[in-house]
C-alpha positions as CSV (number, residue, x, y, z in Angstrom):
1,M,0.0,0.0,0.0
2,Q,2.9,2.3,-0.5
3,N,1.1,4.5,-3.0
4,Y,-1.1,5.9,-0.2
5,F,-0.4,9.1,1.6
6,H,-0.3,8.7,5.4
7,L,-1.7,11.3,7.8
8,P,-0.4,13.8,8.7
9,F,0.1,14.9,5.1
10,D,2.9,16.8,3.5
11,P,2.2,20.6,2.9
12,G,0.6,20.1,-0.5
13,I,-1.8,17.4,0.7
14,S,-2.6,19.1,4.0
15,L,-4.1,22.0,2.0
16,I,-7.3,20.0,1.6
17,C,-7.5,18.9,5.3
18,E,-6.4,21.5,7.7
19,F,-9.2,24.0,7.2
20,N,-11.6,21.6,8.9
21,S,-9.7,21.7,12.2
22,Q,-11.0,25.1,13.2
23,K,-12.8,25.3,16.5
24,M,-16.5,26.2,16.9
25,P,-17.2,29.9,17.2
26,D,-16.7,31.4,20.6
27,K,-19.8,33.5,20.4
28,K,-23.1,32.1,21.8
29,I,-24.7,29.7,19.4
30,T,-28.3,30.5,18.4
31,V,-31.0,28.0,17.7
32,L,-34.5,28.8,16.2
33,I,-37.3,26.7,17.6
34,V,-40.7,26.6,15.8
35,D,-43.8,25.0,17.3
36,D,-47.5,26.0,17.5
37,E,-47.7,24.6,21.0
38,E,-46.4,27.1,23.6
39,I,-45.6,24.4,26.1
40,N,-43.3,22.6,23.6
41,L,-41.5,25.9,22.9
42,D,-41.0,26.4,26.7
43,I,-39.7,22.8,27.1
44,L,-37.2,23.1,24.2
45,E,-36.1,26.6,25.4
46,E,-35.4,25.3,28.9
47,Y,-33.3,22.3,27.6
48,L,-31.3,24.5,25.2
49,V,-30.7,27.5,27.4
50,D,-29.5,25.2,30.3
51,Q,-26.8,24.0,27.9
52,G,-25.7,27.6,27.0
53,F,-27.5,28.1,23.7
54,S,-29.3,31.3,22.8
55,V,-32.9,30.6,21.6
56,V,-35.3,32.4,19.3
57,K,-38.9,31.2,19.3
58,A,-41.6,31.2,16.6
59,N,-45.1,29.8,17.0
60,D,-45.9,29.2,13.3
61,G,-44.2,28.7,10.0
62,Q,-44.8,32.2,8.6
63,T,-43.2,33.8,11.6
64,A,-40.2,31.5,11.4
65,L,-39.6,32.4,7.8
66,E,-39.9,36.1,8.5
67,I,-37.3,35.7,11.3
68,L,-35.0,33.8,9.0
69,I,-35.3,36.1,6.1
70,S,-34.7,39.2,8.2
71,E,-31.1,38.1,8.9
72,K,-31.4,39.6,12.3
73,Y,-29.9,36.4,13.8
74,S,-27.2,34.0,12.8
75,F,-28.7,30.5,13.4
76,S,-26.7,27.3,13.7
77,A,-29.7,25.0,13.8
78,I,-33.5,25.0,13.5
79,L,-35.9,22.8,15.5
80,L,-39.0,22.7,13.4
81,D,-42.5,21.2,14.2
82,R,-43.6,19.3,11.1
83,M,-47.3,19.6,11.6
84,M,-48.6,23.2,12.1
85,P,-51.6,25.2,11.1
86,G,-51.0,27.5,8.1
87,I,-47.6,26.8,6.5
88,S,-46.5,23.3,7.6
89,G,-43.0,22.5,8.7
90,F,-42.5,20.5,5.6
91,E,-43.2,23.6,3.5
92,V,-41.0,25.7,5.6
93,L,-38.2,23.2,5.1
94,K,-38.6,23.4,1.3
95,I,-38.5,27.2,1.4
96,I,-35.3,27.2,3.5
97,R,-33.6,24.7,1.2
98,N,-34.3,27.0,-1.8
99,D,-32.9,30.1,-0.2
100,E,-29.2,30.5,-0.9
101,K,-28.6,32.5,2.3
102,I,-30.1,30.0,4.8
103,K,-30.2,26.7,2.9
104,N,-27.3,25.0,4.8
105,I,-28.7,25.6,8.3
106,P,-29.5,22.1,9.7
107,V,-33.3,21.6,10.2
108,I,-34.3,19.0,12.9
109,F,-37.9,17.9,12.5
110,Q,-40.0,17.4,15.6
111,T,-43.2,15.4,15.3
112,A,-45.6,13.5,17.5
113,A,-45.6,10.5,15.1
114,A,-43.7,9.6,11.9
115,T,-44.2,6.8,9.4
116,N,-41.3,5.4,7.4
117,K,-42.5,7.4,4.4
118,D,-42.6,10.6,6.5
119,V,-39.0,10.2,7.5
120,V,-37.8,9.3,4.0
121,D,-39.6,12.2,2.5
122,G,-38.3,14.6,5.1
123,I,-34.7,13.5,4.7
124,K,-34.9,13.7,1.0
125,A,-36.3,17.2,1.3
126,G,-33.3,18.2,3.4
127,A,-34.1,17.4,7.1
128,Y,-31.1,16.7,9.3
129,Y,-32.9,14.5,11.8
130,Y,-36.3,13.5,13.2
131,L,-37.2,13.8,16.9
132,T,-40.4,12.3,18.2
133,K,-42.4,13.9,21.0
134,P,-42.3,13.6,23.9
135,F,-38.6,14.6,23.7
136,D,-35.8,12.6,25.3
137,P,-33.5,15.4,26.7
138,E,-30.2,13.5,26.1
139,L,-31.1,12.6,22.5
140,L,-32.4,16.1,21.8
141,L,-29.2,17.7,23.0
142,S,-27.0,15.1,21.3
143,V,-28.7,15.7,17.9
144,V,-28.6,19.5,18.3
145,A,-24.9,19.4,19.2
146,S,-24.1,17.1,16.2
147,A,-26.1,19.3,13.8
148,I,-24.3,22.5,15.0
149,E,-20.9,20.8,14.7
150,D,-21.7,19.6,11.2
151,Y,-23.0,23.0,10.2
152,H,-19.8,24.8,11.3
153,N,-17.7,22.2,9.6
154,L,-19.6,22.7,6.4
155,Q,-19.1,26.4,6.6
156,N,-15.4,25.9,6.9
157,V,-15.5,23.5,3.9
158,I,-17.4,26.0,1.8
159,E,-15.0,28.8,2.6
160,A,-12.1,26.6,1.7
161,K,-13.7,25.5,-1.5
162,N,-14.2,29.1,-2.6
163,N,-10.5,29.7,-2.0
164,I,-9.0,26.7,-3.8
165,D,-11.7,25.6,-6.3
166,D,-9.5,26.5,-9.2
167,I,-6.8,24.1,-8.0
168,F,-9.0,21.2,-7.1
169,R,-10.9,21.1,-10.4
170,H,-7.7,19.5,-12.0
171,I,-7.5,16.6,-9.5
172,Q,-8.2,13.2,-11.1
173,E,-7.0,10.7,-8.5
174,I,-6.2,10.7,-4.7
175,K,-5.1,7.8,-2.5
176,L,-5.1,8.3,1.3
177,Q,-4.4,6.2,4.4
178,L,-5.9,7.1,7.8
179,R,-6.7,5.6,11.1
180,T,-8.3,8.1,13.6
181,I,-11.6,9.8,13.8
182,D,-9.9,13.2,13.4
183,D,-8.3,11.9,10.3
184,A,-11.7,10.8,8.9
185,R,-13.3,14.2,9.6
186,K,-10.5,16.1,7.9
187,V,-10.2,13.8,4.9
188,S,-14.0,13.8,4.4
189,A,-14.0,17.6,4.4
190,G,-11.2,17.8,2.0
191,L,-12.6,15.3,-0.5
192,A,-16.2,16.7,-0.3
193,I,-14.9,19.7,-2.2
194,L,-14.4,17.6,-5.3
195,F,-18.1,16.6,-5.4
196,P,-20.8,18.7,-7.2
197,D,-22.8,19.0,-4.0
198,T,-20.3,19.5,-1.2
199,E,-22.9,19.5,1.6
200,K,-24.4,16.1,0.7
201,A,-21.0,14.5,0.0
202,L,-19.6,15.7,3.4
203,I,-22.4,13.9,5.2
204,G,-21.9,10.6,3.4
205,L,-18.1,10.7,3.3
206,T,-17.8,11.4,7.1
207,E,-20.2,8.6,7.9
208,I,-18.6,5.9,5.9
209,M,-15.0,6.8,7.0
210,I,-15.9,7.0,10.7
211,N,-17.9,3.7,10.3
212,A,-14.8,2.1,8.7
213,I,-12.7,3.1,11.8
214,E,-15.0,2.5,14.7
215,H,-17.1,-0.5,13.5
216,G,-14.5,-1.9,11.0
217,N,-10.9,-1.6,12.3
218,L,-11.8,-1.2,16.0
219,E,-14.7,-3.7,15.9
220,I,-17.1,-1.7,18.0
221,S,-20.5,-3.2,17.6
222,Y,-23.8,-1.3,17.3
223,E,-24.8,-2.4,20.8
224,Q,-21.4,-1.5,22.2
225,K,-21.6,2.0,20.7
226,S,-25.0,2.5,22.2
227,E,-23.6,1.8,25.7
228,L,-20.6,3.9,25.1
229,L,-22.7,6.9,24.0
230,K,-25.0,6.4,27.0
231,S,-22.0,6.5,29.4
232,N,-20.3,9.4,27.5
233,S,-17.2,7.2,27.0
234,W,-17.3,6.7,23.2
235,A,-14.3,8.9,22.5
236,E,-12.3,7.4,25.4
237,E,-12.9,3.9,24.1
238,I,-11.9,4.9,20.6
239,A,-8.6,6.2,21.9
240,R,-8.1,3.1,24.0
241,R,-8.6,0.7,21.1
242,L,-6.4,2.7,18.8
243,D,-3.6,2.1,21.2
244,L,-4.1,-1.7,21.5
245,E,-1.6,-4.0,19.7
246,E,-4.5,-5.8,17.8
247,Y,-5.8,-2.6,16.3
248,K,-3.0,0.0,16.2
249,Y,-1.6,-1.1,12.9
250,R,-4.9,-1.2,11.0
251,W,-5.6,1.5,8.4
252,V,-8.5,2.7,6.4
253,F,-7.6,3.2,2.7
254,V,-9.4,5.8,0.7
255,E,-9.2,6.1,-3.1
256,L,-10.9,8.9,-5.0
257,S,-11.1,9.1,-8.8
258,R,-12.7,11.9,-10.8
259,S,-13.6,12.1,-14.4
260,S,-15.7,14.3,-16.6
261,T,-18.8,12.2,-15.7
262,E,-18.5,11.1,-12.1
263,V,-16.7,11.2,-8.8
264,A,-16.0,7.8,-7.1
265,V,-14.7,7.1,-3.7
266,M,-13.7,3.6,-2.4
267,V,-13.2,3.1,1.3
268,T,-11.6,-0.1,2.6
269,D,-11.0,-1.0,6.2
270,E,-9.0,-3.9,7.7
271,G,-11.9,-5.3,9.8
272,A,-14.0,-8.4,9.3
273,G,-16.9,-6.6,7.8
274,F,-20.5,-6.3,9.1
275,N,-24.1,-6.9,8.0
276,W,-24.4,-3.8,5.9
277,S,-27.8,-4.7,4.4
278,E,-29.5,-3.9,7.7
279,Y,-28.4,-0.3,7.6
280,L,-28.9,0.8,4.0
281,E,-32.6,1.9,4.6
282,I,-34.2,4.0,7.3
283,N,-35.3,1.9,10.3
284,L,-38.0,3.5,12.5
285,D,-36.8,1.4,15.4
286,R,-33.4,3.2,15.2
287,L,-35.0,6.7,14.8
288,S,-35.1,7.3,18.5
289,A,-31.7,5.7,19.1
290,S,-28.5,7.7,19.6
291,H,-26.9,6.4,16.4
292,G,-27.4,4.0,13.5
293,R,-28.8,6.2,10.7
294,G,-25.7,7.4,9.0
295,I,-25.3,4.7,6.4
296,A,-28.9,5.1,5.4
297,L,-28.6,8.9,5.1
298,A,-25.5,8.5,3.0
299,N,-27.2,6.0,0.8
300,M,-30.3,8.2,0.4
301,I,-28.9,11.6,-0.1
302,S,-25.1,11.7,-0.5
303,F,-24.4,9.6,-3.6
304,D,-26.1,8.4,-6.7
305,S,-25.0,4.9,-5.8
306,M,-23.4,3.3,-2.7
307,T,-22.3,-0.4,-3.0
308,Y,-20.8,-2.6,-0.3
309,I,-18.5,-5.3,-1.5
310,G,-18.0,-8.7,0.0
311,S,-18.3,-8.8,3.8
312,G,-18.8,-5.1,4.0
313,N,-15.3,-3.8,4.7
314,I,-15.2,-2.2,1.2
315,V,-17.7,0.4,0.1
316,K,-17.8,2.3,-3.2
317,C,-19.7,5.6,-3.5
318,V,-20.3,7.2,-6.9
319,T,-21.8,10.6,-7.7
320,K,-22.6,11.7,-11.3
321,I,-21.3,15.0,-12.5
């Protein structure tokens, strides 16, 4: 595997990775919450303010849109009730996704009930996540934190893309070798620039690379990750396993090829594989879980095709240009 670049990269390769290492902004992060039930607004506000967020409330879709369009606030996430009188949350989401100034803000749907079709339609329309009422506080805060982190990472990627797009358009092939979660986030951000839709590609690339490390090379099962997240020890366990003799020399290999018609990425880990077929579609049983939706999201929105090969330790993702 000597044709692969190891992380950290030499100065030329690091150009595509280092911009994603910026910290979240120091200023207070603002979240817009939209619900026609005042009690739900109060509950959400209490949860979020207790965690240090700034909150702006709207009790209907029209008011929410007016707040967003006014540009009075800089929002990092939106919690949006799907079913409301007047303009529904689904219609609000479609308007947001068609407005260049606010289209990248992550929208988290909140709903009393959701069918599989509701979830699929919402995600395809651009929803970041679904939360079912009544809210689980830990899941709510976890989802909001993830959405905000992803949003600020995306802003960094877009800024970098604007600065170096002329250079990157000439890239035809890249081979990389990585082993840590931080590596995966940086490489995903760098490679997403080469896709026609950077936002969608970033979601999928990040998921499949992190999956290759934690579930592939480090052999953390779905059930084990659930317990680790519940005990807030996921990052600690990742670091511990990366230092174990049985895992420390395992790598994830990433190959990107780009032509006039498509961008293709192949990700290969050195684990035993997994039952990938269970995770390609949205599963309502996992909707209220702390994880387990990433592969389905990548398959649905990030790429034109996503194919697992053999036991599941190789995945090829293709996007048409």
